[in-house]
C-alpha positions in Angstrom: 0.0 0.0 0.0 1.4 3.4 -1.0 2.0 6.1 1.5 -0.2 9.2 1.1 0.7 12.8 1.6 -1.6 15.1 3.7 -1.4 18.8 4.0 0.3 19.8 7.3 -2.9 21.3 8.6 -4.9 18.2 7.7 -2.5 15.9 9.4 -2.5 18.0 12.5 -6.2 17.9 12.7 -6.2 14.1 12.5 -3.6 14.0 15.3 -5.8 16.3 17.4 -8.8 14.0 16.8 -6.7 10.9 17.8 -5.7 12.6 21.0 -9.2 13.7 21.8 -10.6 10.2 21.0 -12.8 11.6 18.3 -11.0 10.2 15.3 -13.1 8.0 12.9 -11.7 4.6 11.6 -11.4 6.0 8.1 -9.4 9.0 9.4 -7.1 6.7 11.3 -6.6 4.8 8.1 -5.4 8.1 6.5 -3.2 9.0 9.4 -1.6 5.5 9.4 -0.5 5.9 5.8 0.8 9.4 6.3 2.7 9.5 9.6 6.5 9.8 9.9 8.9 9.6 12.8 8.4 13.3 13.6 4.7 12.8 13.8 5.1 9.8 16.1 7.4 11.8 18.4 4.8 14.7 18.5 2.0 12.3 19.4 3.7 10.7 22.3 4.8 14.1 23.7 1.2 15.2 23.6 -0.2 12.0 25.1 2.1 12.4 28.1 2.2 16.2 28.2 6.0 16.1 27.9 8.6 17.7 25.6 11.0 15.7 23.5 13.8 15.9 26.0 11.6 14.7 28.8 10.3 11.8 26.7 13.9 10.8 25.9 15.0 11.0 29.6 12.0 9.0 31.0 12.2 6.4 28.3 15.9 5.9 28.9 16.9 2.6 30.5 17.9 2.4 34.1 21.7 2.3 34.2 21.9 -0.9 36.3 19.3 -2.8 34.4 20.9 -1.6 31.2 24.2 -3.2 32.2 22.5 -6.4 33.2 20.7 -6.5 29.8 23.9 -5.9 28.0 25.6 -8.8 29.7 22.8 -11.1 28.6 22.8 -9.8 25.1 26.5 -10.1 24.9 26.4 -13.8 25.8 23.6 -14.4 23.3 25.2 -12.5 20.5 28.7 -14.0 21.0 27.1 -17.5 20.6 25.2 -16.2 17.5 28.5 -15.0 15.9 30.3 -18.3 16.8 27.6 -20.3 15.2 27.6 -18.2 12.0 31.4 -18.7 11.8 30.9 -22.5 12.1 28.7 -22.5 9.0 25.2 -22.4 10.6 23.7 -20.5 7.7 24.8 -23.0 5.1 22.9 -26.0 6.7 19.5 -26.7 5.2 16.6 -25.9 7.6 18.5 -23.7 9.9 16.8 -20.4 10.8 18.4 -17.0 11.7 16.4 -14.7 13.9 16.7 -11.1 14.9 14.9 -10.0 18.1 14.0 -6.5 19.3 12.0 -6.0 22.4 11.6 -5.5 26.1 11.9 -7.6 29.3 9.7 -10.5 27.9 12.7 -11.0 25.6 15.4 -9.9 28.0 14.3 -10.5 31.6 16.9 -8.5 33.7 17.7 -11.2 36.3 19.2 -14.7 36.1 15.9 -16.4 35.0 14.8 -17.6 31.6 12.8 -15.4 29.2 11.2 -16.0 25.8 14.4 -15.7 23.8 16.2 -18.1 26.2 13.8 -20.9 25.2 13.8 -20.0 21.5 17.6 -20.1 21.5 17.7 -23.6 22.9 16.5 -25.0 19.6 19.5 -26.4 17.7 18.2 -25.2 14.3 17.5 -21.6 15.5 20.0 -18.9 16.4 18.9 -15.5 17.8 20.7 -12.1 17.6 19.2 -10.0 20.4 18.7 -6.3 20.7 16.1 -6.6 23.5 16.4 -4.5 26.6 14.2 -4.7 29.7 12.3 -1.5 30.2 12.7 -0.3 26.7 9.9 1.7 25.0 8.6 1.0 21.5 9.3 4.6 20.6 12.9 4.1 21.7 13.2 1.2 19.4 11.8 3.1 16.4 14.0 6.2 17.2 17.3 4.3 17.8 16.7 2.1 14.7 19.1 -0.5 15.9 16.9 -3.2 14.3 17.1 -1.4 10.9 20.9 -1.6 10.9 21.0 -5.2 12.1 18.3 -6.3 9.5 20.7 -5.2 6.8 23.7 -6.7 8.4 22.3 -10.1 9.5 19.6 -10.6 6.8 17.5 -12.7 9.2 14.8 -15.1 8.2 12.6 -14.0 11.0 12.2 -10.7 13.0 10.7 -10.9 16.5 9.3 -7.8 18.3 7.9 -7.4 21.8 7.1 -3.8 22.8 4.5 -1.5 24.3 4.2 -2.6 27.9 6.8 -0.1 29.3 5.2 2.7 27.3 2.0 2.1 29.3 3.0 1.1 32.8 6.5 2.6 33.5 6.8 5.4 36.1 3.2 5.5 37.1 2.0 6.3 33.6 -0.9 4.0 34.0 -2.5 6.5 36.3 -3.0 8.9 33.4 -4.9 6.2 31.5 -7.7 5.7 34.0 -10.5 7.6 35.8 -12.8 7.0 38.8 -15.6 8.5 36.8 -17.6 6.2 34.5 -15.4 6.4 31.4 -17.6 4.0 29.4 -18.5 6.8 27.0 -14.8 7.1 25.9 -15.0 3.5 24.7 -18.4 4.0 23.0 -16.9 7.1 21.3 -14.1 5.0 19.7 -15.6 3.1 16.8 -12.2 1.7 15.9 -11.7 0.1 19.4 -15.3 -1.2 19.3 -14.6 -2.6 15.9 -11.7 -4.6 17.3 -14.0 -6.2 19.9 -16.8 -6.9 17.4 -14.3 -8.7 15.1 -13.1 -10.8 18.1 -16.6 -11.8 19.0 -17.5 -12.8 15.4 -14.6 -15.3 15.0 -15.8 -18.8 14.3 -12.8 -20.1 16.4 -12.2 -17.7 19.3 -8.6 -16.8 19.8 -9.0 -15.7 23.4 -12.1 -16.0 25.7 -14.0 -12.8 25.8 -15.2 -12.3 29.3 -18.0 -9.8 28.8 -18.5 -8.8 32.4 -14.8 -8.3 33.1 -14.3 -6.3 29.9 -17.3 -4.0 30.5 -16.4 -3.5 34.1 -12.8 -2.6 33.2 -13.9 -0.2 30.4 -15.8 1.9 33.0 -12.4 3.2 34.3 -10.4 3.5 31.1 -9.9 7.2 30.1 -9.5 8.6 26.6 -5.7 8.8 26.9 -5.5 5.0 26.8 -7.4 4.9 23.5 -5.0 7.5 22.1 -2.1 5.4 23.3 -3.6 2.2 21.8 -4.1 3.9 18.4 -0.5 5.3 18.8 0.8 1.8 19.3 -1.1 0.8 16.1 0.6 3.6 14.2 4.0 2.7 15.5 3.8 -1.0 14.7 2.4 -0.3 11.3 5.3 2.2 10.7 7.8 -0.4 11.8 6.4 -3.4 9.9 5.7 -1.5 6.7 9.3 -0.1 6.7 10.6 -3.7 6.8 8.1 -5.4 4.4 7.2 -2.7 1.8 10.6 -1.5 0.8 11.5 -4.7 -1.1 14.8 -5.1 0.7 13.7 -8.2 2.7 11.4 -10.1 0.4 11.2 -13.3 2.4 11.4 -12.1 6.0 8.6 -13.0 8.4 7.7 -10.8 11.4 6.3 -12.1 14.7 4.8 -9.9 17.4 3.5 -10.7 20.9 1.0 -9.1 23.2 1.4 -10.1 26.9 -1.2 -11.8 29.2 -3.6 -10.4 31.8 -1.2 -9.2 34.5 -2.6 -8.9 38.0 -2.0 -5.7 40.1 -0.6 -6.7 43.4 2.3 -6.0 45.8 2.5 -9.4 47.6 6.2 -10.2 47.9 5.5 -13.9 48.0 7.7 -14.7 51.0 7.3 -18.4 51.7 9.0 -21.8 52.0 8.7 -23.1 48.5 12.3 -23.9 47.4 11.4 -24.1 43.8 10.3 -20.5 43.7 13.0 -19.0 46.0 13.6 -16.2 43.5 10.1 -14.6 43.6 10.7 -12.5 46.7 14.1 -11.5 45.4 12.7 -10.6 42.0 9.8 -8.6 43.5 12.1 -6.6 45.8 14.8 -6.0 43.2 12.5 -4.9 40.3 9.9 -3.1 42.4 6.8 -5.1 42.7 3.4 -3.3 42.8 4.7 -0.1 41.3 3.8 -0.8 37.7 0.1 -1.6 38.1 -1.3 -1.5 41.6 0.2 1.8 42.8 -0.8 3.9 39.7 -4.4 2.6 40.0 -4.5 3.4 43.7 -3.1 6.9 43.0 -6.3 7.4 41.0 -8.5 6.2 43.8 -9.2 2.7 42.4 -8.8 0.5 45.4 -11.0 -2.5 44.7 -8.8 -5.5 43.6 -11.4 -6.8 41.1 -11.8 -3.5 39.4 -8.0 -3.2 39.2 -7.7 -6.6 37.6 -10.6 -5.9 35.2 -9.0 -2.7 34.0 -5.8 -4.5 33.1 -7.8 -7.3 31.5 -9.6 -4.9 29.2 -6.4 -3.1 28.3 -4.5 -6.3 27.5 -7.5 -7.7 25.5 -7.6 -4.6 23.4 -3.8 -4.5 22.9 -3.7 -8.0 21.6 -6.7 -7.4 19.2 -4.9 -4.2 18.0 -1.8 -6.3 17.2 -3.9 -8.9 15.3 -5.7 -6.2 13.4 -2.3 -4.6 12.5 -0.9 -7.8 11.2 -4.1 -8.5 9.2 -3.6 -5.3 7.2 -0.3 -6.7 5.8 -1.7 -10.2 5.2 -4.5 -8.7 3.1 -2.2 -6.8 0.8 -1.8 -8.2 -2.7 1.2 -10.5 -3.2 2.1 -10.1 0.5 0.8 -13.5 1.8 1.0 -14.4 5.5 4.2 -12.8 6.6 3.1 -11.1 9.9 2.2 -13.3 12.8 1.1 -12.7 16.4 1.9 -14.8 19.4 -1.2 -14.5 21.7 -0.5 -15.3 25.4 -3.9 -14.3 26.7 -5.1 -16.6 29.4 -2.0 -18.8 29.4 -0.4 -17.8 32.7 -3.1 -17.8 35.3 -3.5 -16.1 38.7 -0.4 -17.7 40.3 1.8 -17.8 37.3 3.7 -14.5 37.8 7.2 -13.9 39.0 6.2 -10.3 39.5 3.5 -7.9 38.3 4.5 -8.0 34.6 6.6 -11.2 34.1 5.5 -14.8 34.2 7.3 -17.7 35.9 10.0 -19.4 33.8 7.6 -22.3 32.8 5.2 -19.8 31.2 8.1 -18.0 29.4 8.9 -21.5 28.2 5.4 -22.0 26.8 5.5 -18.7 25.0 8.9 -19.5 23.7 7.7 -22.9 22.4 4.8 -21.1 20.6 7.3 -18.8 18.9 9.2 -21.8 17.8 6.1 -23.4 16.3 5.5 -20.2 14.4 9.2 -19.9 13.3 9.1 -23.4 12.0 5.8 -22.8 10.2 3.8 -25.4 12.0 0.1 -25.0 11.3 -2.0 -22.8 13.5 -5.7 -23.0 14.2 -6.0 -19.3 13.7 -4.1 -18.5 10.5 -1.4 -15.9 11.4 -2.2 -16.0 15.2 -0.5 -18.6 17.4 -2.1 -19.1 20.8 0.1 -19.9 23.8 -1.1 -23.0 25.7 -0.1 -24.6 28.9 2.2 -27.2 27.5 3.6 -28.3 30.9 2.8 -31.8 32.1 
């Protein structure tokens, strides 16, 4: 699909409508085909009421976590280089992967994450750019993945991003309201369309819990819908830059969309020797500060309401990702080259190491699902691969 050019004033009006949650689906289509990096930077500044320098500073990685991430990536990428030198690429069936992303791909402690499990496959090697705490906007601005795509020429590109843009530094508090915000959802025909598509599927991808969704929606403010549409614009910008330029004619792209995290600050002190790390992880990474505290800051104290808010947000985020991938799969001569790994409902209430990250066995299940997609094993849902509990 060709990009379109809008007059500066017309583009600004569409951006204003997006921020006000009054943009129509056809207008979002126009904006999607016209935005550039400058526009994306402008939108995020206005969502968070920050200037460019403030956005860059807040989005910057914590120095300590950044160093830990670098150690993990160095180990991974040294192995990658060694395998390439040994002729990995020349062996039939071997697959080269480039990964960009956040802490689901680079968990900043000595525990396994998604890429650890993907990398254990003997026919797959992964070059990692992932950094825990990274923003999607950072990834687009730094463009590290663009350089490495050209250098590595991977068969597959994996991307996990968006969670930190939403929940870091109490930003979730700006996305909710104690007033009944249902009207904001009703005003967004695009978001409603995502749900209607989900409900009409012959084979449901994820269970739609109507009561939970509608209860959560009551607290979600217009800024969340602006951010959701902004995520859509960013992912479309990233994926179209890779697929539509003709430089990587055979590459496949795989996204992922998290599971229903549970707001809580329980440190999980106990005597279970198999989960000794949970109190350590929760104290080290700051448990409760991503979800529960921001919601409490806005006066949302009820635990069910807190959980339902996150449920509705994650449900919509995954549906947004599926919709974005569908746009490319529907393009002439494109075929199915964009896939989504859907973790919704796969972790459960007691499956979390901390507020945002699952226990290693659930990272393992997500990693296995990525491997199924990488190896082109059939899916029940075309370009969507659903994570299931594969543990005995």
